[in-house]
PASEBA-1860 file (N, C-alpha, C; in nm, 3 decimals):
! residues 87
1> XXXXXXXX> -1.225/1.333/0.012/-1.268/1.219/-0.067/-1.144/1.150/-0.126 ~ -1.137/1.020/-0.111/-1.022/0.945/-0.161/-1.040/0.915/-0.310 ~ -0.929/0.915/-0.381/-0.931/0.878/-0.522/-0.836/0.761/-0.541 ~ -0.861/0.681/-0.644/-0.776/0.566/-0.670/-0.677/0.600/-0.781 ~ -0.548/0.577/-0.749/-0.439/0.601/-0.845/-0.338/0.488/-0.834 ~ -0.263/0.467/-0.940/-0.151/0.373/-0.934/-0.027/0.452/-0.893 ~ 0.032/0.412/-0.782/0.147/0.481/-0.724/0.269/0.388/-0.735 ~ 0.385/0.440/-0.773/0.506/0.356/-0.771/0.534/0.305/-0.629
9> XXXXXXXX> 0.562/0.176/-0.618/0.592/0.117/-0.487/0.706/0.191/-0.419 ~ 0.804/0.234/-0.496/0.922/0.301/-0.440/0.886/0.435/-0.375 ~ 0.771/0.491/-0.407/0.732/0.620/-0.350/0.646/0.607/-0.224 ~ 0.611/0.484/-0.187/0.526/0.465/-0.070/0.613/0.433/0.051 ~ 0.605/0.519/0.149/0.679/0.497/0.273/0.595/0.410/0.365 ~ 0.659/0.314/0.429/0.591/0.225/0.524/0.659/0.245/0.659 ~ 0.619/0.348/0.735/0.692/0.387/0.856/0.679/0.293/0.975 ~ 0.577/0.208/0.975/0.560/0.117/1.088/0.595/-0.025/1.045
17> XXXXXXXX> 0.671/-0.097/1.128/0.705/-0.235/1.093/0.581/-0.324/1.095 ~ 0.571/-0.408/0.996/0.458/-0.501/0.987/0.512/-0.641/0.967 ~ 0.445/-0.738/1.025/0.479/-0.876/0.999/0.375/-0.933/0.906 ~ 0.422/-1.007/0.807/0.329/-1.067/0.713/0.332/-1.218/0.726 ~ 0.222/-1.278/0.693/0.209/-1.423/0.691/0.256/-1.470/0.552 ~ 0.368/-1.544/0.544/0.422/-1.584/0.415/0.321/-1.662/0.328 ~ 0.238/-1.745/0.390/0.139/-1.820/0.313/0.034/-1.728/0.252 ~ -0.006/-1.627/0.328/-0.104/-1.531/0.277/-0.045/-1.450/0.162
25> XXXXXXXX> 0.082/-1.412/0.173/0.148/-1.338/0.065/0.154/-1.424/-0.060 ~ 0.191/-1.552/-0.047/0.197/-1.642/-0.163/0.059/-1.659/-0.228 ~ -0.044/-1.672/-0.145/-0.180/-1.685/-0.198/-0.222/-1.558/-0.273 ~ -0.188/-1.443/-0.217/-0.219/-1.316/-0.283/-0.143/-1.303/-0.415 ~ -0.017/-1.346/-0.417/0.060/-1.340/-0.540/-0.008/-1.421/-0.650 ~ -0.054/-1.541/-0.616/-0.122/-1.625/-0.715/-0.251/-1.558/-0.762 ~ -0.327/-1.503/-0.668/-0.453/-1.436/-0.702/-0.429/-1.313/-0.790 ~ -0.329/-1.233/-0.755/-0.299/-1.113/-0.833/-0.256/-1.151/-0.974
33> XXXXXXXX> -0.176/-1.258/-0.987/-0.135/-1.305/-1.119/-0.256/-1.348/-1.202 ~ -0.352/-1.413/-1.136/-0.466/-1.469/-1.207/-0.574/-1.366/-1.239 ~ -0.613/-1.287/-1.138/-0.728/-1.197/-1.158/-0.698/-1.050/-1.129 ~ -0.575/-1.019/-1.088/-0.541/-0.881/-1.056/-0.579/-0.847/-0.912 ~ -0.539/-0.730/-0.872/-0.568/-0.683/-0.736/-0.714/-0.640/-0.728 ~ -0.787/-0.695/-0.632/-0.930/-0.666/-0.619/-0.960/-0.547/-0.529 ~ -0.868/-0.517/-0.438/-0.891/-0.405/-0.344/-0.763/-0.324/-0.332 ~ -0.767/-0.196/-0.370/-0.645/-0.114/-0.359/-0.601/-0.098/-0.214
41> XXXXXXXX> -0.472/-0.072/-0.195/-0.425/-0.039/-0.061/-0.461/0.106/-0.034 ~ -0.457/0.144/0.092/-0.488/0.283/0.128/-0.359/0.354/0.167 ~ -0.343/0.475/0.115/-0.227/0.556/0.150/-0.272/0.698/0.185 ~ -0.194/0.759/0.272/-0.213/0.901/0.302/-0.116/0.979/0.214 ~ -0.163/1.086/0.155/-0.075/1.178/0.083/-0.058/1.302/0.171 ~ 0.065/1.321/0.219/0.097/1.433/0.307/0.208/1.513/0.241 ~ 0.175/1.634/0.202/0.272/1.724/0.139/0.345/1.656/0.022 ~ 0.268/1.584/-0.060/0.323/1.522/-0.180/0.394/1.389/-0.158
49> XXXXXXXX> 0.396/1.340/-0.035/0.459/1.212/-0.006/0.350/1.113/0.036 ~ 0.372/0.985/0.003/0.273/0.881/0.029/0.317/0.792/0.145 ~ 0.222/0.764/0.235/0.248/0.681/0.352/0.145/0.570/0.357 ~ 0.193/0.446/0.367/0.104/0.331/0.375/0.106/0.271/0.514 ~ -0.012/0.245/0.569/-0.024/0.187/0.702/-0.104/0.057/0.701 ~ -0.169/0.028/0.592/-0.247/-0.096/0.582/-0.211/-0.162/0.449 ~ -0.267/-0.279/0.425/-0.241/-0.347/0.299/-0.102/-0.407/0.288 ~ -0.044/-0.442/0.404/0.095/-0.490/0.402/0.111/-0.619/0.324
57> XXXXXXXX> 0.013/-0.709/0.327/0.023/-0.833/0.249/0.015/-0.804/0.099 ~ -0.075/-0.714/0.061/-0.087/-0.678/-0.081/0.038/-0.607/-0.129 ~ 0.090/-0.518/-0.046/0.214/-0.446/-0.081/0.329/-0.545/-0.099 ~ 0.342/-0.638/-0.007/0.449/-0.738/-0.014/0.433/-0.828/-0.138 ~ 0.309/-0.867/-0.168/0.284/-0.950/-0.286/0.326/-0.876/-0.414 ~ 0.290/-0.749/-0.425/0.328/-0.670/-0.543/0.479/-0.657/-0.552 ~ 0.544/-0.636/-0.438/0.690/-0.625/-0.435/0.754/-0.755/-0.485 ~ 0.710/-0.867/-0.432/0.767/-0.997/-0.471/0.739/-1.032/-0.617
65> XXXXXXXX> 0.627/-0.983/-0.669/0.594/-1.008/-0.809/0.674/-0.918/-0.904 ~ 0.750/-0.824/-0.848/0.831/-0.735/-0.931/0.751/-0.623/-0.995 ~ 0.634/-0.596/-0.942/0.550/-0.487/-0.995/0.612/-0.354/-0.954 ~ 0.597/-0.256/-1.039/0.651/-0.124/-1.008/0.548/-0.031/-0.947 ~ 0.419/-0.054/-0.977/0.312/0.034/-0.931/0.203/-0.051/-0.867 ~ 0.129/0.012/-0.774/0.019/-0.057/-0.707/-0.102/0.037/-0.700 ~ -0.222/-0.015/-0.725/-0.342/0.069/-0.710/-0.359/0.109/-0.563 ~ -0.384/0.237/-0.543/-0.397/0.293/-0.408/-0.520/0.381/-0.399
73> XXXXXXXX> -0.587/0.371/-0.285/-0.692/0.467/-0.251/-0.617/0.577/-0.177 ~ -0.609/0.694/-0.238/-0.527/0.804/-0.186/-0.616/0.903/-0.112 ~ -0.576/0.931/0.011/-0.648/1.031/0.092/-0.548/1.139/0.131 ~ -0.575/1.262/0.090/-0.487/1.373/0.128/-0.512/1.408/0.274 ~ -0.403/1.435/0.344/-0.414/1.465/0.486/-0.305/1.562/0.528 ~ -0.331/1.642/0.631/-0.226/1.729/0.684/-0.128/1.647/0.769 ~ -0.014/1.706/0.798/0.089/1.640/0.878/0.035/1.598/1.016 ~ -0.061/1.671/1.070/-0.117/1.637/1.201/-0.184/1.500/1.198
81> XXXXXXX> -0.249/1.465/1.088/-0.312/1.332/1.074/-0.205/1.225/1.065 ~ -0.098/1.252/0.992/0.013/1.158/0.983/0.070/1.130/1.123 ~ 0.086/1.234/1.202/0.140/1.217/1.338/0.049/1.128/1.422 ~ -0.083/1.136/1.402/-0.175/1.049/1.476/-0.154/0.903/1.438 ~ -0.125/0.875/1.311/-0.101/0.739/1.267/0.030/0.684/1.322 ~ 0.124/0.773/1.351/0.255/0.731/1.401/0.260/0.719/1.552 ~ 0.158/0.772/1.621/0.157/0.773/1.768/0.135/0.635/1.825
END
């Protein structure tokens, strides 16, 4: 079962390259400033480390806004699940 926690951006590893739409990131930044983040990003927690594979626009918006932490839906997983995400 996933739980929602605020995780420091610096602790979230993003192992796969993602391209973001600059206009979408700017729109999200404005929305986050006005009403906050409406949907947490999802991260895997593997052996105490966090890995993000989705939510790249939200992650980028938080980074550009200078935020230190982001709400995350955290799902604990074994290393074997992480390897499936990297395949």
